[in-house]
C-alpha positions in Angstrom: 105.5 77.5 76.6 107.9 75.7 74.1 105.4 73.8 72.0 104.8 73.9 68.3 101.4 75.0 67.2 100.4 71.6 65.9 101.2 70.1 69.4 98.8 72.4 71.2 95.7 70.5 70.1 97.0 67.4 71.9 97.4 69.0 75.3 95.5 67.3 78.1 94.0 69.2 81.1 97.1 68.5 83.3 99.3 69.7 80.4 97.2 73.0 80.1 97.5 73.5 83.9 101.2 72.9 83.9 101.8 75.3 81.0 99.5 77.9 82.6 101.3 77.9 85.9 104.7 78.3 84.2 103.7 81.6 82.5 104.0 83.9 85.6 107.7 83.0 85.8 108.3 84.9 82.5 107.5 88.2 84.2 107.2 87.7 87.9 107.0 91.4 88.8 104.2 92.2 86.4 102.1 89.3 87.6 102.8 90.1 91.2 101.5 93.6 90.7 98.4 92.3 88.8 97.7 90.0 91.7 98.2 92.7 94.3 96.1 95.4 92.6 93.4 93.4 90.8 93.1 89.7 91.6 93.6 90.0 95.4 90.8 92.7 95.8 88.5 90.6 93.6 89.1 87.5 95.6 88.9 89.3 99.0 85.5 90.9 98.0 84.1 87.5 96.8 84.6 86.0 100.3 84.4 89.0 102.6 81.0 90.4 101.3 79.2 87.7 103.4 80.8 89.2 106.5 78.8 92.4 105.9 75.6 90.9 104.5 75.2 88.3 107.3 74.7 90.8 110.1 72.1 92.7 108.0 70.2 89.6 107.1 70.3 88.5 110.8 68.8 91.9 111.8 66.1 91.6 109.2 65.2 88.2 110.7 65.2 89.5 114.2 63.2 92.7 113.7 59.5 92.3 114.4 57.1 93.0 111.5 55.5 96.0 113.4 58.7 98.0 112.9 58.4 98.8 109.1 60.6 101.9 109.3 63.6 100.0 110.6 63.0 97.1 108.3 62.9 99.4 105.2 66.1 101.0 106.4 67.9 97.7 106.7 66.6 96.5 103.4 67.8 99.7 101.8 71.3 99.2 103.3 71.4 95.6 102.1 70.3 96.5 98.5 72.8 99.3 98.3 75.6 97.1 99.6 74.7 94.3 97.2 74.6 96.7 94.2 78.0 98.2 95.1 79.4 94.7 95.5 78.1 93.5 92.1 79.6 96.6 90.4 82.9 96.0 92.1 82.8 92.3 91.3 82.1 92.8 87.6 84.6 95.6 87.3 87.5 93.8 88.9 86.6 90.6 87.1 86.8 92.3 83.7 89.9 94.3 84.7 91.7 91.1 85.9 90.8 89.3 82.7 92.0 92.2 80.6 95.3 92.4 82.4 96.1 88.7 82.4 95.1 88.0 78.8 96.9 91.1 77.5 100.1 90.2 79.5 100.1 86.6 78.4 99.6 87.5 74.7 102.4 90.1 75.0 104.7 87.5 76.3 103.8 85.1 73.4 104.5 87.8 70.9 107.8 88.9 72.6 106.4 92.4 73.2 108.0 94.2 76.2 106.0 93.4 79.2 105.5 95.7 82.2 102.8 96.5 84.6 102.6 100.1 83.3 102.1 98.9 79.7 99.3 96.5 80.9 97.6 99.4 82.7 97.9 101.6 79.6 96.1 98.9 77.5 93.4 98.1 80.0 91.0 101.0 79.1 90.5 99.9 75.5 90.6 96.2 76.4 88.0 96.8 79.1 85.6 98.5 76.7 85.7 95.4 74.4 85.3 93.0 77.3 82.4 95.0 78.7 80.5 94.9 75.4 81.1 91.1 75.2 80.0 90.8 78.9 76.7 92.6 78.0 75.9 90.1 75.3 76.7 87.2 77.7 74.5 88.9 80.4 71.6 88.9 77.9 72.2 85.2 77.3 72.3 84.6 81.1 69.1 86.5 81.5 67.3 84.2 79.1 68.9 81.2 80.8 67.7 82.4 84.3 64.2 83.1 82.9 64.0 79.4 81.8 65.4 78.3 85.1 62.7 80.2 87.0 60.0 78.8 84.8 61.0 75.2 85.5 61.4 76.0 89.1 57.8 77.3 89.3 56.7 74.2 87.4 58.5 72.1 90.0 56.7 73.9 92.9 53.3 73.4 91.2 54.1 69.8 90.6 55.0 69.3 94.2 51.8 71.0 95.3 49.7 68.8 93.0 51.7 65.7 93.9 52.3 64.9 90.2 55.3 62.5 90.4 56.1 62.7 86.7 56.2 66.5 86.6 58.3 66.6 89.8 60.9 64.2 88.2 60.9 66.0 84.9 61.3 69.4 86.5 64.2 68.2 88.7 66.0 66.7 85.7 65.6 69.8 83.6 66.7 72.1 86.5 69.7 69.9 87.1 70.7 69.9 83.4 70.1 73.6 83.1 72.5 74.3 86.0 75.1 71.6 85.4 75.3 71.6 81.6 73.9 75.0 80.3 75.4 77.1 83.1 78.8 75.5 82.7 78.7 75.8 78.9 77.7 79.5 79.0 80.5 80.1 81.5 83.0 78.4 79.2 81.6 80.4 76.2 82.0 83.7 78.2 85.6 82.9 79.3 86.7 82.0 75.8 84.9 85.0 74.2 86.7 87.3 76.7 90.1 86.0 75.3 88.8 86.4 71.7 87.7 90.0 72.5 91.3 90.9 73.5 93.3 88.9 70.9 91.2 89.3 67.8 89.6 92.3 66.1 86.1 91.2 67.2 84.1 91.6 70.3 80.5 91.5 71.6 78.2 89.1 69.7 80.9 88.4 67.1 83.3 87.3 69.9 80.6 85.0 71.3 80.1 83.4 67.8 83.8 82.9 67.4 84.0 81.4 70.9 81.1 79.0 70.0 83.0 77.9 66.9 86.3 77.4 68.8 84.6 75.3 71.5 83.5 72.7 68.9 85.5 69.6 69.6 86.8 70.9 72.9 83.5 71.3 74.7 84.0 68.4 77.0 87.5 69.6 78.1 86.1 73.1 78.6 83.2 71.8 80.7 85.5 69.8 82.9 87.8 72.7 83.6 84.9 75.2 84.2 83.1 72.7 86.5 86.3 72.1 88.4 86.9 75.8 88.8 83.3 76.4 90.0 83.4 73.4 92.4 86.7 74.7 93.9 85.3 78.2 94.4 82.1 76.8 95.9 84.1 74.7 98.3 86.2 77.7 99.4 83.1 79.8 99.9 81.5 77.0 101.9 84.4 76.6 104.3 84.7 80.4 104.6 81.0 80.7 105.5 81.1 77.9 108.0 84.3 78.8 109.8 84.7 82.6 109.4 81.2 83.9 109.0 79.1 81.5 111.1 81.9 79.9 113.2 82.0 82.4 116.0 80.7 79.9 118.6 83.2 77.2 117.6 86.3 79.1 116.6 88.3 81.9 118.2 88.9 85.2 116.5 92.6 84.4 115.7 91.6 81.0 114.2 89.0 82.7 112.0 91.4 85.3 110.9 94.0 82.7 110.0 91.5 80.5 108.1 90.0 83.5 106.4 93.4 84.8 105.2 94.4 81.4 104.0 91.2 80.9 102.0 91.6 84.4 100.4 95.1 83.4 99.4 93.9 80.1 97.9 91.2 81.9 96.0 93.7 84.3 94.6 95.7 81.4 93.3 92.6 79.7 91.9 91.5 82.9 90.1 95.0 83.6 88.7 95.3 80.0 87.4 91.8 80.2 85.9 92.6 83.3 84.0 95.9 81.8 82.7 94.1 78.6 81.7 91.5 80.4 79.6 94.3 82.2 77.8 96.2 78.9 77.0 93.0 77.1 76.2 92.3 79.7 73.5 95.5 78.6 71.7 94.6 75.0 72.2 91.2 75.5 70.5 92.8 77.5 67.6 95.3 74.6 67.1 92.5 72.0 67.2 90.8 73.8 64.3 94.1 74.1 62.4 94.0 77.9 62.7 96.7 80.1 64.0 97.8 83.5 65.0 100.1 85.5 62.8 102.6 86.6 65.4 103.4 90.0 63.8 99.7 90.7 63.2 98.9 89.9 66.9 101.9 92.1 67.9 100.4 95.0 65.9 96.9 94.3 67.3 98.1 94.4 70.9 100.1 97.6 70.1 96.8 99.2 69.1 95.7 99.2 72.7 98.8 101.3 73.5 98.4 103.8 70.7 100.8 102.0 68.5 98.2 100.6 66.2 99.2 99.3 62.8 96.2 98.1 60.7 96.0 94.3 60.5 97.4 93.3 57.1 96.0 89.8 57.4 93.4 88.0 59.4 94.5 86.3 62.5 95.9 82.9 61.3 97.9 80.2 63.0 100.8 79.1 60.9 103.5 81.5 62.1 102.9 81.4 65.8 105.9 80.2 67.8 104.9 79.5 71.3 
């Protein structure tokens, strides 16, 4: 990424995508191993979990209500599977973020990059990301609570045939999902990068992310919405062809389509992680901040047991990207 710091703030979304997709070329072996061990299992699990939950849900629908023992057994299996899936999903999501953000930052600071060094750094990076994730989860809990409240209001409004309440509830629910959900997702992604690259995490990282997003909220919203829309489209095609397409598609066709979609999702997830790393620098440049390259080098070394106390706050003037 051969751009001066002052040029970063002028990058458009296509520019960010182009710069992001060029990064893996700097260390192909490292990114190949990150994809194979972290991003591929994550992407496979996102799509494949419906292959296991669909039969259980189908059995629950087919079982008569007078067989409570069998029903309880199947509900238990479903809940256990969903719990394990969520743990796996969150763990590999954080691990993938830690690996990609750390590797990209190491490349920017000219630190030696290898898969083993990335693995060595992950435990400490993971802890910081997990604390930040807990704060984001709290925010999402509040958001989901408001979402449920307005959903209940919508149901009541439909029952009472109150046209104004129906319209108002639909507008609020739409805005909560389209605007608030996208914004919180952007806040989380940027806070994750902050948690790795700066000596802050948790609530402090969220506050820093909030400040960095100012002036770039629209760009962040477009990229996050695009990412979510692509993932939704991939999931929709996978569900219709692979999960529910047994009557219309042969086994071989479903395997081919499923494998292709997993591959596409791997690429989408990798590019998404790279974009959030580059977008961090764009936001820093927009606010006329910077990263002291030597200070960041020492900060990253701290994850590897090579920590040298930061002599200055992370500032932007000396970063050469």
